[in-house]
Residue, then its C-alpha position, 0 to 999 in steps of 0.5 A: m499499499m502506497i502512503s503519502f510523503q508526510e506519512a512516510f516522513d513521520l514514520v522515518l522520524a518515529n524510528t530514529a536511533d540513539f548511537g551514544s556519546v563519545t568524548v573527543p579532543l576540542d580540535k576534533a569537535d568541529g562538525r560534530v553534534l554537542g552531546e552535553t549542555i555547556y555552562a559558563d564556568r565564570d562570568f562573560p566577560p570575567f571582568d570589567r574590560a576596556t573596549k578601546d585604547g585610551i584613558a580610564l577615569n572616574y566620571q564624577a570628576i568630569k561632573n565636577g568640571k574637570s577636563r584635564f587629568k594627570i596620567t598615573g600609569i598604564a593598564a595593559a591587557g593581561s596585567p593585573q588590575m590597577t587602581l586609580d588612587d587620585s579621582d582627579a587623575c586617569i590611567e592609560v588603558m589598552t583594549g581588553a585590559m581590566l578596568p582599574i578600581n575606582c574608574d567607571t568610564v574609558v575615553m578613546y585616544e582619538h577623543i583626547g590630547i596628551k601632553d607632558g603626561v596630562a590628558t585633556l578631554e577634546k570631545p563630550v564624554k558619557s558615563g560608563q562609555n567603552i566598557h564591557g561589563k563583567g557578566s554582561d554577555e553571560p553570568m557564571g552558571s548560565e547555559i550557553l550551549k545546548a546539547g544537540t548544537s551543531i558545533t561550528a567555528a563559533e561553538i569552538g571558540v565558546l567551548a575553548s573559553v570555558g576550558k573544554a579541552f575535551v567535549k562530549v559529542k554525539k557518536n556518529p552512526t557507522i554507515c554502509i552504502v550498498s549498490t545493486g545491479d549487474e549493469l554497474v561497473d567501477v569508475d575506472e572501467v570502460p563500460k560496455p554498451h549495456q553497462i554504466r559506471k557507478s555513481n550513486s554510491h559515490t554521491l552518497r559517500a560525498a554527501l555523507l562526508n559533508q556531514g562528517l561521516i565516514s562510510t563504507a561501500m559495498h556492491i552486490a551482484d543481481d542474484k538472491e544468494s549474493t544479496i542475502k550474504g551481503i546484507s546479512s554481513a552489513l547488518k552485523e557491522y553498521d548502524a545504517i545501510l543505505l542502498s540504491g536500486g533493487v526495490s522496484k518490481g523488476k525480476y532482479d529487484y530481490l531486495p524486499e524479499v531478502f529483507e523479509t528473509l533476514g528479518i528486517e521489519k518493513v516500516f513502509h514500501k512505496v510512497k506517493q512521491r516523485p522521484g522515489k516512489p519505490f522507496w523502502f524503509g525498515r529496521h532490523q530489531a535484533t541489530k538495530t540497524t536502520v535500512f534505507a532502500f532508495p530507488g536506483n535512479p540518481g535523482s531518486t537516490f539524491a532526493n530521498y537521501h535529503y528528504y528522509f535520511l538527513p532528517w533521520l540522522q539529525k534527529s537521531l543526533g539530537a540536532s535539527s534539519n529543517e526546510i526553509t520557505v522561499t518564493l517560487g520564481e515561476p508557476f508550476d502545475n502539479s496535477t498528479d497525486l504525488t508529492r514532487f521534489i523539483r530540482a531548484k536553484l535558490q538565489i537572494k534577489e531584491g531581499r528575497l529568497l527566490v527559487n527557479l526550477v531546474h527542469g531535468n530529464g527525469s529521475g535518471d538525469l544526473t547532470s541536472l543536479t549539478k545545476a541545482n542547489g536544493f529541491v523544492r517540495l510541491q503538494p499533490q494536485k496544486n497549481y502553484t503561481k509565481g510568487e507563491s511560498v514553497f518549501f525548499r531543502a538545500t543540497r549544498k551550501i548557498l553562495v550569496 
């Protein structure tokens, strides 16, 4: 029985997995998903700090009419806190330095004149200016990073600032990419007229690598015994298996039968969508391995990977992977009863996220994927007009 895209999507997300956590050095944490909540181990910043090079003084002296201040010292970034003993004097401060005791205002060099060790104010001064207050970013003990946060360069800086030399991250799943079909030959081979070179397995490997995931590739010949042997071996070693091909109605499409033989529980098979109608999804309860069996056409594999596997992966790791809403740049009539995943190119135009469709030659058209940077998802039996809002899922980084 064929189900809708939304039903299939919900079932995939209802069958996520927990791969546990692992502790890694900070320099290995980039690109991982945080497995712990991070709290500030001190105030951020930990002291009142000068944000400009200049002089630190007590604003009360200015209120009392003073505009010339004798310089009594220099406070450098990284040096212990100094004290202003004479409220009618000042201390030179460098950016990042601790604000001296008894000072509450910093005046930048550009707004003063200095002669014979005396600083003279040349511009109006506001009380408290040019000071980054202690704890004004985050007070000690506050939550600064949530578990499930994807770690990028910004998070690395925060982790370093709280002394996390080692970080608890979500353990990545072990993944096996399985290609099927006697028509497939290796990349370095010259195919015969009835053969084609393998591409889906390389596409999936690269897509996984973009997520920081290392995968293993396996090819299975089009016979039942080889299929049983190959899938049985993968079930024992991997958390997830991604297959391309072998799930349609062809005489050599053994996978659904093999899955049943091996005790892989079918969650669903066949979705009202294009491309990727024959998509098969299930789990092996004994090994806890999740199986994604995508149709073999390149467009089908690519679309199903992004619409099902990636959201499953992100939710399993406690992170998020969401579509965005964009503006459709041209009309499209989806008169079918299928959810359509249309290759598209997103651009920022006149302050809007505008998407134009990339018209390929069916799900077997591999080259048109290079002209797109994502897919738009269009509802069944709906006539879309130019300027209408649609859902978009990126397949690569969007360059502005």
